[in-house]
DSSP file (Angstrom, degrees, kcal/mol; ACC not computed):
  #  RESIDUE AA STRUCTURE BP1 BP2  ACC     N-H-->O    O-->H-N    N-H-->O    O-->H-N    TCO  KAPPA ALPHA  PHI   PSI    X-CA   Y-CA   Z-CA
    1    1 A M              0   0    0      0, 0.0     2,-0.6     0, 0.0     0, 0.0   0.000 360.0 360.0 360.0 125.3  102.0  102.1   75.5
    2    2 A N        +     0   0    0      0, 0.0     2,-0.4     0, 0.0     0, 0.0  -0.924 360.0 172.5-109.5 115.0  104.4  101.9   78.4
    3    3 A I        -     0   0    0     -2,-0.6     2,-0.1     4,-0.0     0, 0.0  -0.967  28.3-122.8-126.7 138.8  108.0  101.4   77.3
    4    4 A S     >  -     0   0    0     -2,-0.4     4,-2.4     1,-0.1     5,-0.2  -0.340  25.0-114.8 -76.4 160.5  111.0  101.5   79.5
    5    5 A K  H  > S+     0   0    0      1,-0.2     4,-2.5     2,-0.2     5,-0.2   0.887 116.7  52.7 -61.3 -39.2  113.9  103.9   78.9
    6    6 A E  H  > S+     0   0    0      2,-0.2     4,-2.1     1,-0.2    -1,-0.2   0.919 110.4  46.2 -64.6 -44.4  116.2  101.0   78.1
    7    7 A N  H  > S+     0   0    0      2,-0.2     4,-2.5     1,-0.2    -2,-0.2   0.889 112.5  51.1 -65.4 -38.8  113.9   99.5   75.6
    8    8 A Y  H  X S+     0   0    0     -4,-2.4     4,-3.0     2,-0.2     5,-0.2   0.912 108.8  51.3 -64.9 -41.2  113.3  102.9   74.0
    9    9 A R  H  X S+     0   0    0     -4,-2.5     4,-2.8     2,-0.2    -2,-0.2   0.921 111.4  47.3 -61.4 -44.0  117.1  103.5   73.7
   10   10 A K  H  X S+     0   0    0     -4,-2.1     4,-2.0     2,-0.2    -1,-0.2   0.914 113.2  49.2 -62.4 -42.9  117.5  100.1   72.0
   11   11 A Y  H  X S+     0   0    0     -4,-2.5     4,-1.2     2,-0.2    -2,-0.2   0.929 114.0  44.8 -61.5 -47.0  114.7  100.9   69.7
   12   12 A A  H  X S+     0   0    0     -4,-3.0     4,-1.8     1,-0.2     3,-0.3   0.905 112.2  51.6 -66.9 -42.0  116.0  104.3   68.8
   13   13 A D  H  < S+     0   0    0     -4,-2.8    -1,-0.2     1,-0.2    -2,-0.2   0.865 108.0  52.9 -62.6 -36.3  119.6  103.0   68.3
   14   14 A A  H  < S+     0   0    0     -4,-2.0    -1,-0.2    -5,-0.2    -2,-0.2   0.811 118.0  35.8 -69.4 -29.6  118.4  100.3   66.0
   15   15 A R  H  < S+     0   0    0     -4,-1.2    -2,-0.2    -3,-0.3    -1,-0.2   0.587  92.2 101.4-102.4 -12.6  116.6  102.8   63.7
   16   16 A A  S  < S-     0   0    0     -4,-1.8     2,-0.1    -5,-0.1     3,-0.0  -0.521  80.3-109.9 -74.3 137.9  118.9  105.8   63.9
   17   17 A P        -     0   0    0      0, 0.0     2,-0.3     0, 0.0    -1,-0.1  -0.425  33.3-114.3 -67.4 141.6  121.1  106.2   60.9
   18   18 A K        -     0   0    0     -2,-0.1    -5,-0.0     1,-0.1     0, 0.0  -0.580  27.1-126.4 -77.6 135.7  124.8  105.5   61.5
   19   19 A S        -     0   0    0     -2,-0.3     2,-2.1     1,-0.1     3,-0.2  -0.692  10.8-131.6 -85.2 129.1  127.0  108.5   61.2
   20   20 A P     >  +     0   0    0      0, 0.0     4,-2.6     0, 0.0     5,-0.2  -0.537  35.8 175.3 -77.9  80.0  130.0  108.1   58.8
   21   21 A T  H  > S+     0   0    0     -2,-2.1     4,-2.5     1,-0.2     5,-0.2   0.884  71.2  47.3 -59.4 -47.5  132.4  109.5   61.4
   22   22 A V  H  > S+     0   0    0      1,-0.2     4,-2.4     2,-0.2    -1,-0.2   0.931 114.0  47.9 -63.5 -45.3  135.7  109.0   59.5
   23   23 A K  H  > S+     0   0    0      1,-0.2     4,-2.4     2,-0.2    -1,-0.2   0.914 112.7  49.1 -61.3 -43.3  134.3  110.5   56.3
   24   24 A N  H  X S+     0   0    0     -4,-2.6     4,-2.5     1,-0.2    -1,-0.2   0.888 110.8  50.3 -64.4 -39.3  132.9  113.5   58.2
   25   25 A C  H  X S+     0   0    0     -4,-2.5     4,-2.5    -5,-0.2    -2,-0.2   0.904 110.8  48.7 -65.6 -41.3  136.2  114.1   60.0
   26   26 A V  H  X S+     0   0    0     -4,-2.4     4,-2.6     2,-0.2    -2,-0.2   0.928 112.8  47.8 -64.6 -44.6  138.1  114.0   56.7
   27   27 A R  H  X S+     0   0    0     -4,-2.4     4,-2.9     2,-0.2     5,-0.3   0.926 112.6  48.7 -61.2 -45.0  135.7  116.4   55.1
   28   28 A A  H  X S+     0   0    0     -4,-2.5     4,-2.5     1,-0.2     5,-0.3   0.909 112.2  49.4 -62.0 -42.2  135.8  118.8   58.1
   29   29 A F  H  X S+     0   0    0     -4,-2.5     4,-2.2     2,-0.2    -2,-0.2   0.928 114.7  44.0 -62.1 -46.2  139.6  118.7   58.0
   30   30 A L  H  X S+     0   0    0     -4,-2.6     4,-2.5     2,-0.2    -2,-0.2   0.932 117.2  43.6 -67.6 -46.4  139.8  119.4   54.3
   31   31 A V  H  X S+     0   0    0     -4,-2.9     4,-2.3     2,-0.2    -2,-0.2   0.937 117.0  46.1 -66.9 -46.2  137.2  122.2   54.2
   32   32 A G  H  X S+     0   0    0     -4,-2.5     4,-2.4    -5,-0.3    -1,-0.2   0.900 113.5  50.6 -61.5 -40.2  138.5  123.8   57.4
   33   33 A G  H  X S+     0   0    0     -4,-2.2     4,-2.6    -5,-0.3    -2,-0.2   0.892 109.3  50.2 -64.3 -40.3  142.1  123.5   56.0
   34   34 A L  H  X S+     0   0    0     -4,-2.5     4,-2.5     2,-0.2    -2,-0.2   0.889 110.3  50.2 -66.1 -38.4  141.1  125.1   52.7
   35   35 A I  H  X S+     0   0    0     -4,-2.3     4,-2.3     2,-0.2    -2,-0.2   0.936 114.0  44.8 -63.4 -45.2  139.4  128.0   54.5
   36   36 A C  H  X S+     0   0    0     -4,-2.4     4,-2.5     2,-0.2    -2,-0.2   0.874 111.9  52.6 -66.9 -37.0  142.5  128.5   56.6
   37   37 A L  H  X S+     0   0    0     -4,-2.6     4,-2.3     2,-0.2    -1,-0.2   0.909 109.7  48.9 -63.2 -42.3  144.8  128.1   53.5
   38   38 A F  H  X S+     0   0    0     -4,-2.5     4,-2.2     2,-0.2    -2,-0.2   0.903 110.7  51.1 -63.1 -41.7  142.7  130.8   51.7
   39   39 A G  H  X S+     0   0    0     -4,-2.3     4,-2.0     2,-0.2    -2,-0.2   0.905 110.6  48.1 -61.9 -41.9  143.0  133.0   54.8
   40   40 A E  H  X S+     0   0    0     -4,-2.5     4,-2.5     2,-0.2    -2,-0.2   0.876 109.1  53.5 -66.9 -37.0  146.8  132.6   54.8
   41   41 A A  H  X S+     0   0    0     -4,-2.3     4,-2.5     2,-0.2    -2,-0.2   0.891 108.1  51.1 -63.4 -38.6  146.9  133.3   51.1
   42   42 A L  H  X S+     0   0    0     -4,-2.2     4,-3.0     2,-0.2     5,-0.2   0.913 108.8  51.0 -63.3 -42.1  145.0  136.5   51.8
   43   43 A I  H  X S+     0   0    0     -4,-2.0     4,-2.3     1,-0.2    -2,-0.2   0.931 111.8  46.9 -60.3 -45.7  147.6  137.4   54.5
   44   44 A Q  H  X S+     0   0    0     -4,-2.5     4,-3.0     2,-0.2     5,-0.3   0.903 113.7  48.4 -63.5 -40.5  150.4  136.8   52.1
   45   45 A A  H  X>S+     0   0    0     -4,-2.5     4,-2.7     2,-0.2     5,-0.8   0.929 113.1  46.3 -66.2 -45.1  148.7  138.8   49.3
   46   46 A Y  H  X5S+     0   0    0     -4,-3.0     6,-1.6     3,-0.2     4,-0.7   0.860 116.7  46.0 -66.4 -34.3  148.0  141.8   51.6
   47   47 A S  H  X5S+     0   0    0     -4,-2.3     4,-0.7    -5,-0.2    -2,-0.2   0.944 122.1  34.4 -70.9 -48.6  151.5  141.7   53.0
   48   48 A G  H  <5S+     0   0    0     -4,-3.0    -2,-0.2    -5,-0.2    -3,-0.2   0.938 127.4  33.2 -75.1 -48.4  153.2  141.4   49.6
   49   49 A L  H  <5S+     0   0    0     -4,-2.7    -3,-0.2    -5,-0.3    -2,-0.1   0.861 130.4  31.5 -79.9 -36.7  151.0  143.4   47.4
   50   50 A C  H  <<S-     0   0    0     -5,-0.8    -3,-0.2    -4,-0.7    -1,-0.2   0.546  98.8-126.9-100.6  -8.9  149.9  146.1   49.8
   51   51 A G     <  +     0   0    0     -4,-0.7    -4,-0.2    -6,-0.3    -3,-0.1   0.753  52.8 156.7  70.9  24.0  153.0  146.3   52.0
   52   52 A L        -     0   0    0     -6,-1.6    -1,-0.2     1,-0.1    -2,-0.1  -0.452  47.0-104.2 -80.2 154.5  151.0  145.7   55.2
   53   53 A S     >  -     0   0    0     -2,-0.1     4,-2.9     1,-0.1     5,-0.2  -0.307  36.0-106.0 -67.7 162.6  152.5  144.3   58.3
   54   54 A R  H  > S+     0   0    0      1,-0.2     4,-2.2     2,-0.2     5,-0.1   0.889 121.5  50.2 -59.2 -39.8  151.7  140.7   59.2
   55   55 A E  H  > S+     0   0    0      2,-0.2     4,-2.0     1,-0.2    -1,-0.2   0.929 113.2  44.0 -66.5 -45.4  149.4  141.8   62.0
   56   56 A D  H  > S+     0   0    0      1,-0.2     4,-2.5     2,-0.2    -2,-0.2   0.893 113.4  51.5 -66.4 -39.1  147.5  144.3   59.7
   57   57 A A  H  X S+     0   0    0     -4,-2.9     4,-2.3     1,-0.2    -1,-0.2   0.880 108.7  52.0 -64.6 -37.4  147.3  141.8   56.9
   58   58 A G  H  X S+     0   0    0     -4,-2.2     4,-2.2    -5,-0.2    -2,-0.2   0.897 110.0  48.4 -64.5 -40.7  145.9  139.2   59.3
   59   59 A T  H  X S+     0   0    0     -4,-2.0     4,-2.2     2,-0.2    -2,-0.2   0.937 113.3  46.5 -64.1 -46.4  143.2  141.6   60.5
   60   60 A L  H  X S+     0   0    0     -4,-2.5     4,-2.3     1,-0.2    -2,-0.2   0.853 110.3  54.2 -65.6 -34.3  142.3  142.5   56.9
   61   61 A S  H  X S+     0   0    0     -4,-2.3     4,-2.6     2,-0.2    -1,-0.2   0.916 108.4  48.8 -64.2 -43.2  142.3  138.8   56.0
   62   62 A A  H  X S+     0   0    0     -4,-2.2     4,-2.3     2,-0.2    -2,-0.2   0.911 111.7  49.2 -63.1 -42.3  139.8  138.1   58.8
   63   63 A V  H  X S+     0   0    0     -4,-2.2     4,-2.5     2,-0.2    -1,-0.2   0.901 111.2  50.2 -63.4 -40.6  137.6  140.9   57.7
   64   64 A T  H  X S+     0   0    0     -4,-2.3     4,-2.7     2,-0.2     5,-0.2   0.918 109.9  49.6 -64.3 -44.0  137.7  139.6   54.1
   65   65 A L  H  X S+     0   0    0     -4,-2.6     4,-2.3     2,-0.2    -2,-0.2   0.895 111.8  49.2 -62.4 -39.6  136.8  136.1   55.2
   66   66 A I  H  X S+     0   0    0     -4,-2.3     4,-2.5     2,-0.2    -2,-0.2   0.934 111.8  48.8 -63.5 -45.8  133.8  137.5   57.2
   67   67 A F  H  X S+     0   0    0     -4,-2.5     4,-2.2     1,-0.2    -2,-0.2   0.924 112.2  47.7 -60.7 -46.2  132.7  139.6   54.3
   68   68 A I  H  X S+     0   0    0     -4,-2.7     4,-2.8     1,-0.2    -1,-0.2   0.904 111.9  50.8 -62.6 -41.3  132.9  136.6   51.9
   69   69 A T  H  X S+     0   0    0     -4,-2.3     4,-2.7    -5,-0.2    -2,-0.2   0.905 108.6  51.5 -63.1 -41.8  131.0  134.4   54.4
   70   70 A V  H  X S+     0   0    0     -4,-2.5     4,-2.4     2,-0.2    -2,-0.2   0.929 112.6  45.7 -60.9 -45.3  128.2  137.0   54.8
   71   71 A I  H  X S+     0   0    0     -4,-2.2     4,-1.9     2,-0.2     6,-0.2   0.941 114.6  47.1 -63.1 -47.8  127.8  137.2   51.0
   72   72 A L  H  <>S+     0   0    0     -4,-2.8     5,-2.0     1,-0.2     6,-1.6   0.858 112.2  50.8 -64.8 -34.7  127.9  133.4   50.6
   73   73 A T  H ><5S+     0   0    0     -4,-2.7     3,-1.0     4,-0.2    -1,-0.2   0.926 109.5  50.5 -66.5 -44.1  125.4  133.0   53.5
   74   74 A G  H 3<5S+     0   0    0     -4,-2.4    -2,-0.2     1,-0.3    -1,-0.2   0.841 111.6  47.8 -62.0 -34.0  123.0  135.5   51.9
   75   75 A L  T 3<5S-     0   0    0     -4,-1.9    -1,-0.3    -5,-0.2    -2,-0.2   0.528 114.0-117.8 -84.4  -6.2  123.2  133.7   48.6
   76   76 A G  T <>5S+     0   0    0     -3,-1.0     4,-0.6    -4,-0.5    -3,-0.2   0.571  86.5 110.9  81.9   9.0  122.5  130.3   50.3
   77   77 A I  H >>< +     0   0    0     -5,-2.0     4,-1.9    -6,-0.2     3,-0.5   0.858  66.1  60.5 -83.4 -37.6  125.9  128.9   49.2
   78   78 A F  H 3> S+     0   0    0     -6,-1.6     4,-3.0     1,-0.2     5,-0.2   0.857  98.7  58.7 -62.2 -34.4  127.6  128.8   52.6
   79   79 A D  H 3> S+     0   0    0     -7,-0.3     4,-2.1     1,-0.2    -1,-0.2   0.881 106.3  48.6 -61.4 -37.2  124.9  126.4   53.9
   80   80 A K  H <X S+     0   0    0     -4,-0.6     4,-1.7    -3,-0.5    -1,-0.2   0.899 112.3  48.0 -68.7 -40.4  125.8  123.9   51.1
   81   81 A I  H  X S+     0   0    0     -4,-1.9     4,-3.3     1,-0.2     5,-0.3   0.921 113.2  48.5 -63.9 -43.3  129.5  124.3   52.0
   82   82 A A  H  X S+     0   0    0     -4,-3.0     4,-2.3     1,-0.2    -2,-0.2   0.857 107.5  54.9 -66.5 -35.6  128.7  123.8   55.7
   83   83 A K  H  < S+     0   0    0     -4,-2.1    -1,-0.2    -5,-0.2    -2,-0.2   0.892 116.7  37.8 -64.7 -37.6  126.5  120.7   54.9
   84   84 A F  H  < S+     0   0    0     -4,-1.7    -2,-0.2    -5,-0.1    -1,-0.2   0.929 125.9  35.8 -76.4 -47.5  129.5  119.1   53.1
   85   85 A G  H >< S-     0   0    0     -4,-3.3     3,-2.0     1,-0.2   -53,-0.2   0.594  83.4-175.9 -88.8 -12.1  132.3  120.3   55.4
   86   86 A G  G >< S+     0   0    0     -4,-2.3     3,-1.8     1,-0.3     4,-0.5  -0.256  71.0   4.1  56.7-130.2  130.5  120.1   58.7
   87   87 A A  G >> S+     0   0    0      1,-0.3     4,-1.8     2,-0.2     3,-0.5   0.666 117.8  78.8 -64.9 -16.7  132.6  121.4   61.6
   88   88 A G  G <4 S+     0   0    0     -3,-2.0    -1,-0.3     1,-0.2    -2,-0.2   0.777  97.7  43.9 -62.8 -25.1  135.4  122.4   59.2
   89   89 A T  G <4 S+     0   0    0     -3,-1.8    -1,-0.2    -7,-0.2    -2,-0.2   0.627 111.8  54.6 -91.3 -14.7  133.3  125.5   58.4
   90   90 A L  T <4 S+     0   0    0     -3,-0.5    -2,-0.2    -4,-0.5     6,-0.2   0.804  97.7  60.0 -88.7 -30.8  132.4  126.3   62.0
   91   91 A V  S  < S+     0   0    0     -4,-1.8    -2,-0.1     4,-0.1    -3,-0.1   0.931  94.7  65.0 -71.2 -46.6  135.9  126.4   63.6
   92   92 A P  S >> S-     0   0    0      0, 0.0     3,-1.6     0, 0.0     4,-0.7  -0.142 108.1 -90.1 -67.3 175.5  137.4  129.3   61.5
   93   93 A I  H 3> S+     0   0    0      1,-0.3     4,-2.1     2,-0.2     5,-0.2   0.690 120.6  75.6 -61.2 -18.5  136.0  132.8   61.8
   94   94 A T  H 3> S+     0   0    0      1,-0.2     4,-2.4     2,-0.2    -1,-0.3   0.859  90.0  55.5 -63.2 -34.9  133.6  131.9   59.0
   95   95 A G  H <> S+     0   0    0     -3,-1.6     4,-2.0     2,-0.2    -1,-0.2   0.888 107.8  47.9 -65.3 -39.1  131.5  129.8   61.3
   96   96 A F  H  X S+     0   0    0     -4,-0.7     4,-1.5     2,-0.2    -2,-0.2   0.905 110.9  51.2 -68.4 -40.8  131.0  132.8   63.7
   97   97 A A  H  X S+     0   0    0     -4,-2.1     4,-2.5     1,-0.2     3,-0.3   0.921 111.4  48.0 -61.4 -43.4  130.1  135.1   60.8
   98   98 A N  H  X S+     0   0    0     -4,-2.4     4,-2.5     1,-0.2    -1,-0.2   0.880 107.7  55.9 -64.0 -38.0  127.5  132.6   59.5
   99   99 A A  H  < S+     0   0    0     -4,-2.0    25,-0.5     1,-0.2    24,-0.4   0.793 113.2  41.5 -66.4 -27.7  126.1  132.2   63.0
  100  100 A V  H  X S+     0   0    0     -4,-1.5     4,-0.9    -3,-0.3    -2,-0.2   0.883 118.4  43.8 -83.1 -42.3  125.5  136.0   63.2
  101  101 A V  H  X S+     0   0    0     -4,-2.5     4,-2.5    -5,-0.2     5,-0.2   0.870 102.3  64.4 -76.1 -38.2  124.2  136.5   59.7
  102  102 A S  H  X S+     0   0    0     -4,-2.5     4,-2.5     1,-0.2     5,-0.2   0.917 104.8  43.8 -56.9 -49.5  121.8  133.5   59.4
  103  103 A P  H  > S+     0   0    0      0, 0.0     4,-1.9     0, 0.0    -1,-0.2   0.864 112.6  54.9 -63.9 -32.1  119.4  134.6   62.1
  104  104 A A  H  < S+     0   0    0     -4,-0.9    -2,-0.2    16,-0.3     4,-0.2   0.916 110.7  44.3 -65.2 -42.0  119.5  138.2   60.7
  105  105 A I  H >< S+     0   0    0     -4,-2.5     3,-1.1     1,-0.2     4,-0.3   0.916 112.7  52.0 -67.4 -42.9  118.5  136.9   57.3
  106  106 A D  H 3< S+     0   0    0     -4,-2.5     3,-0.3     1,-0.2    -1,-0.2   0.837 116.5  39.0 -62.9 -33.4  115.8  134.6   58.7
  107  107 A S  T >< S+     0   0    0     -4,-1.9     3,-1.2    -5,-0.2     9,-0.3   0.243  83.2 106.6-102.8  13.0  114.2  137.5   60.7
  108  108 A F  G X  S+     0   0    0     -3,-1.1     3,-1.5     1,-0.3     8,-0.2   0.851  74.0  58.4 -60.6 -37.1  114.6  140.2   58.1
  109  109 A T  G 3  S+     0   0    0     -4,-0.3    -1,-0.3    -3,-0.3    -2,-0.1   0.684  94.8  65.8 -70.1 -16.6  110.9  140.3   57.2
  110  110 A E  G <  S-     0   0    0     -3,-1.2     4,-0.3     1,-0.3    -1,-0.3   0.494 116.5 -98.4 -83.4  -2.7  110.0  141.1   60.8
  111  111 A G    <>> -     0   0    0     -3,-1.5     5,-2.3    -4,-0.2     4,-0.6  -0.227  33.3 -77.4 107.2 164.2  111.7  144.5   60.5
  112  112 A P  I  4>S+     0   0    0      0, 0.0     5,-1.9     0, 0.0    -1,-0.1   0.822 122.7  33.1 -71.5 -31.0  115.0  146.0   61.5
  113  113 A L  I  4>S+     0   0    0      3,-0.2     5,-0.8     4,-0.2    -2,-0.1   0.944 129.2  27.8 -90.9 -58.3  114.3  146.4   65.2
  114  114 A I  I  45S+     0   0    0     -4,-0.3    -3,-0.2     3,-0.2    -1,-0.0   0.826 132.6  34.4 -76.5 -31.7  112.1  143.6   66.3
  115  115 A G  I  X5S+     0   0    0     -4,-0.6     4,-1.7    -5,-0.2    -7,-0.2   0.941 131.6  17.3 -84.5 -78.3  113.3  141.1   63.6
  116  116 A V  I  ><S+     0   0    0     -5,-2.3     4,-1.7    -9,-0.3    -3,-0.2   0.936 127.6  49.6 -65.4 -49.2  117.0  141.6   62.9
  117  117 A G  I  4<S+     0   0    0     -5,-1.9     4,-0.3    -6,-0.3    -1,-0.2   0.866 116.4  40.9 -61.1 -38.4  118.0  143.6   66.0
  118  118 A A  H  4<S+     0   0    0     -5,-0.8    -1,-0.2     1,-0.2    -2,-0.2   0.776 125.1  33.3 -81.4 -26.5  116.3  141.2   68.4
  119  119 A K  H >< S+     0   0    0     -4,-1.7     3,-1.5     1,-0.1     4,-0.3   0.439  85.5  96.4-113.2   0.3  117.4  138.0   66.8
  120  120 A I  T 3< S+     0   0    0     -4,-1.7     4,-0.4     1,-0.3     3,-0.3   0.830  94.2  38.5 -64.6 -30.8  120.8  138.7   65.3
  121  121 A F  T 3> S+     0   0    0     -4,-0.3     4,-2.3     1,-0.2    -1,-0.3   0.111  78.7 112.5-106.6  23.1  122.7  137.2   68.3
  122  122 A T  T <4 S+     0   0    0     -3,-1.5    -1,-0.2     2,-0.2    -2,-0.1   0.873  94.6  24.3 -62.8 -35.6  120.4  134.3   69.1
  123  123 A V  T  > S+     0   0    0    -24,-0.4     4,-0.6    -4,-0.3    -1,-0.2   0.865 131.5  39.8 -92.7 -45.2  123.1  131.8   68.0
  124  124 A A  H  > S+     0   0    0    -25,-0.5     4,-2.4    -4,-0.4     5,-0.2   0.700  98.0  78.5 -81.4 -19.9  126.2  133.9   68.5
  125  125 A G  H  X S+     0   0    0     -4,-2.3     4,-2.8     1,-0.2    -1,-0.2   0.926  93.9  46.6 -57.2 -50.4  125.1  135.6   71.8
  126  126 A P  H  > S+     0   0    0      0, 0.0     4,-2.7     0, 0.0     5,-0.4   0.862 110.7  54.9 -61.2 -33.2  125.9  132.7   74.1
  127  127 A V  H  X S+     0   0    0     -4,-0.6     4,-2.1     2,-0.2     5,-0.2   0.937 111.5  43.8 -63.6 -45.5  129.3  132.3   72.4
  128  128 A L  H  X S+     0   0    0     -4,-2.4     4,-2.4     2,-0.2     5,-0.2   0.926 115.5  49.0 -63.9 -45.0  130.1  135.9   73.1
  129  129 A L  H  X S+     0   0    0     -4,-2.8     4,-2.4    -5,-0.2    -2,-0.2   0.966 118.1  36.3 -60.4 -56.1  128.8  135.7   76.7
  130  130 A Y  H  X S+     0   0    0     -4,-2.7     4,-2.5     1,-0.2    -1,-0.2   0.801 115.6  55.2 -74.5 -27.4  130.6  132.5   77.7
  131  131 A G  H  X S+     0   0    0     -4,-2.1     4,-2.2    -5,-0.4    -1,-0.2   0.922 111.6  44.3 -65.8 -43.8  133.7  133.3   75.7
  132  132 A S  H  X S+     0   0    0     -4,-2.4     4,-2.4    -5,-0.2    -2,-0.2   0.910 114.3  49.7 -65.4 -42.6  134.0  136.7   77.5
  133  133 A L  H  X S+     0   0    0     -4,-2.4     4,-2.5    -5,-0.2    -2,-0.2   0.925 111.6  47.8 -62.8 -45.2  133.2  135.0   80.9
  134  134 A A  H  X S+     0   0    0     -4,-2.5     4,-2.7     1,-0.2    -1,-0.2   0.896 111.4  51.6 -63.3 -39.6  135.8  132.3   80.3
  135  135 A G  H  X S+     0   0    0     -4,-2.2     4,-2.3     2,-0.2    -1,-0.2   0.898 110.4  48.3 -63.2 -40.6  138.4  135.0   79.3
  136  136 A A  H  X S+     0   0    0     -4,-2.4     4,-2.2     2,-0.2    -2,-0.2   0.918 112.8  47.7 -65.8 -43.5  137.7  137.0   82.4
  137  137 A I  H  X S+     0   0    0     -4,-2.5     4,-2.4     1,-0.2    -2,-0.2   0.921 112.4  49.4 -63.4 -43.6  138.0  133.9   84.6
  138  138 A Y  H  X S+     0   0    0     -4,-2.7     4,-2.9     1,-0.2    -1,-0.2   0.903 109.3  53.2 -61.5 -40.7  141.3  133.0   82.9
  139  139 A G  H  X S+     0   0    0     -4,-2.3     4,-2.2     2,-0.2    -1,-0.2   0.896 109.5  47.7 -61.8 -41.3  142.6  136.5   83.3
  140  140 A V  H  X S+     0   0    0     -4,-2.2     4,-2.6     2,-0.2    -2,-0.2   0.924 113.4  47.6 -65.7 -44.4  141.9  136.4   87.1
  141  141 A I  H  X S+     0   0    0     -4,-2.4     4,-2.7     1,-0.2     5,-0.2   0.921 112.0  50.2 -61.9 -43.6  143.6  133.0   87.4
  142  142 A Y  H  X S+     0   0    0     -4,-2.9     4,-1.9     1,-0.2    -1,-0.2   0.899 111.5  48.6 -61.1 -41.6  146.5  134.3   85.3
  143  143 A W  H  X S+     0   0    0     -4,-2.2     4,-0.7     2,-0.2    -2,-0.2   0.913 111.9  48.5 -65.0 -43.6  146.8  137.3   87.6
  144  144 A I  H >< S+     0   0    0     -4,-2.6     3,-1.0     1,-0.2     4,-0.5   0.924 112.0  48.5 -64.1 -44.2  146.7  135.2   90.8
  145  145 A V  H >< S+     0   0    0     -4,-2.7     3,-1.2     1,-0.3    -1,-0.2   0.864 106.0  59.3 -63.3 -35.4  149.3  132.8   89.5
  146  146 A G  H 3< S+     0   0    0     -4,-1.9    -1,-0.3     1,-0.2    -2,-0.2   0.697  93.2  66.9 -67.1 -18.8  151.5  135.8   88.6
  147  147 A L  T <<        0   0    0     -3,-1.0    -1,-0.2    -4,-0.7    -2,-0.2   0.739 360.0 360.0 -71.8 -22.5  151.5  136.9   92.2
  148  148 A F    <         0   0    0     -3,-1.2    -1,-0.2    -4,-0.5    -2,-0.2   0.432 360.0 360.0 -98.9 360.0  153.5  133.8   93.2
């Protein structure tokens, strides 16, 4: 069967399910907002109850969110939250924690070195690489602009 690209695109578009964009955006906004609200509540609690500075409380809040995400990912709960909330779970630090932990859990049976060690950064590795590269490029541009 010989089909042109244009005909195939029309065929695929006609049969592809339509994405409920507005509903997905609202869910992402609410879930991401709730995660950030919880993080801010942790900052307030660590500041008020433990007497930590805002900066230290923010660091401890991020560590707590990462820890909770790791536990929820291991229990299979975070995937359900992510399926409902979409990008709302990916934007905060919880998305990065899930991106690191999920491949580690999936490759656990292959052993600590060849399984977990080799595959733990399969998803998060490019984020680290290109994030670091973009930061370095931005730093050079910032330095050059500062010369003038």
